[in-house]
N, C-alpha and C positions, 0 to 999 in steps of 0.2 A: 504494500500500500504506500502510496506517495501522496503528498499534499503540498499545496503552494505555501511559500514562506511568508506571504503577506499578513499584516495584522488583521485579526478577525473583527468584523463589525460587532456592535452591541447585539447580544442575542435577542431574538424575538420568538413568538410562538412557532413551533415546528412539530409536524407529525411525520414520522419516518415509516414508509411502507417498504417491506422487502418480501421476496418470495422467489422460489425457483422459476426459471424461464418457463412460461406456459401455465402458471398457476392462476393467472387472472388479475394480477395486481394492476396492470395498465388499464384494463376495462373498469375496475373499481375506481381508480383515481380519475380517469377521464369523466366518468358519469358523476361522481360526487362533486367535481369542480363545476360541472354544468348546473347542478342542483343547489350548490352552496357557494355563492359568489365571493364570500369572504376568503375562500381557499384559493391559493395560487400554487400551481404545479410548475416547478422550474423545468426548463427545457434543456435536457442534457445534450452535450456534444458527443458524437461517436464516430469511430472510424469504420463501423460496420456498413455493409451494403444496404441500400434502401429495399424494403420488401414491397410486394404488391399492395396498393392501397395507401402507402405512405407518401409523404411529400416533405420538402425542406421545412423544418420547424414543426412537423406533425408526424410522429411524436418526438423526433430528435432533430438537432442540427447535424447534418451529415458533412463530415470534413475528411480530407486526406490525412494519412498518418503524419505527413510532413507538417501540415497545418496544425494538427493536434500537438505535436511535439514542440512547435514554435510557441503555442499558447501556454504550454507547461513552463517553458523557459521565461515567459513574460509574466508569470504569476497570475494568469487569468482564472485558473480553477481554484475553488476552495478545497476540492478533493478530486482525485482521478484514480482510475484503476484499470488493470487488464482484466477483462471478463471473457471467459471462453477464449476466442482468438482475436478479440478486438479491444479497443480502448474506449472508455467512457469517462466523462468529466462534467462536473457541475460548476457553472460560472459564478464567481463570488458576487458580481454586481446584481444578479437576479435576487439574491437574498437581501442585500442592502435595500434595493428598490421596493421589494414587497414589504419589508418591515417599516420602511419610511411611510408607506401608504396605509399602514394599519392592518395589513393582511396576515393570514395564517398560512405559513408555507407547508405544503404537503409534498413530501419527497418520495418519488418512485425510484428506489435505488437497489443495488445488489447488496449482499450481506457485508461485503468489504466496505462499501460506502456507508451502510447503516452504522457499522462499528466506528468509522471515522467521525461521522456526524454526531453520534452519541457522546463520543469523547470530547469533541469540540463544543458541543451544545448540550450539556448534561440535563437541562430541563426539557429537552425534546422527548416526545412520547413515541415509542416504537411499536409497530404492529407487523406481525408476520402472517402472510397468507399461505396456508398449507393446501396442497392437493389432497384428495381423499386417499390416494395411493400413488406410488411411483408408476405403476402400470397405467393408471388413468392419466397421469402427467405425460407419459410417453405418447399415449393416444392423442391427447390434446395438441401437443407440439407437432406431431405428424399431420394432424388434420389442419391446423392453422397454417403450416408452411406448405400445404399442398403435396405432401409426401415427406418421407423421412429426410430431414436435413443431413448434410454430410457429417456434421459434428454432433449427431444425436447421442451417440454413446458418451461423448465428453459431457454434454449437457446433463445426461442422466446421472453420471458419476458426480458432477458438480451439485446436482439437485440433492442427492443423498447427503453430501457433505453439508449443504446449506440447511436442509431440514434438521440435521443434528444440532444446529445452532438455534433453532426456534425457541427452546426453553429460555434463552437469554433475553428474549424480547419482552416488553411490558405486557403485550396482548397477543393472542393467537386466534385466527379465524380459519376454519376449514371451509374451502370453497367447494362444497359438494354439489349444491344446486344453486345456480347463479343468483336468482331473485331472492331467495331466503338468506343466502350468505351475504349478499349485498345489503339487505335490510339490517342484518346484525352489524355489518361494517359501518353503515351510516349512523346507526344509533350510538355506536361506540365513538365515532368521530364527533358527533354532536355533544356527547358527554364530555369528551376531552376539551373541546372548545369552551364549554360552559364551566370548565374547571372541576368536573365531577370525577 
């Protein structure tokens, strides 16, 4: 794990969401941000290729590895990490801007990022989204990507490692059936925002 050396901004409210690839965290975060305007989801930078249905800024800023490495050297990221075979980073200015505007940041990050943010911002609340099983996760990833991706075995090994870290999160939700799981997730986020 690496992080920028810049001074950190004054901390504000933050909710950290992590899950194995394919567990549904992006769907949860996208929907709750539409339904609760006080929430701001940072847009992560990544070196991974764009998937069908994605565009620049939705859900990532897609950059080359060279661009990404230059941004690291410029102190652009509050945290960055290698995930699977790509690089992902969160820009510091997005946190500063959101807190200045009185918003609550909701972070859709990998487990490495979650650990980094929890260390830097101890008041942040962390939620881990779990699949019902590794077999179901494998099925979802294969279906989402229109067939088994080349790095499926790597992702499943990583998923097992990530799931083992779930007990270290403040809250855990199993995404077994989307609507009922999302309803539990939304109630939890509302409770966090209200200081419950």
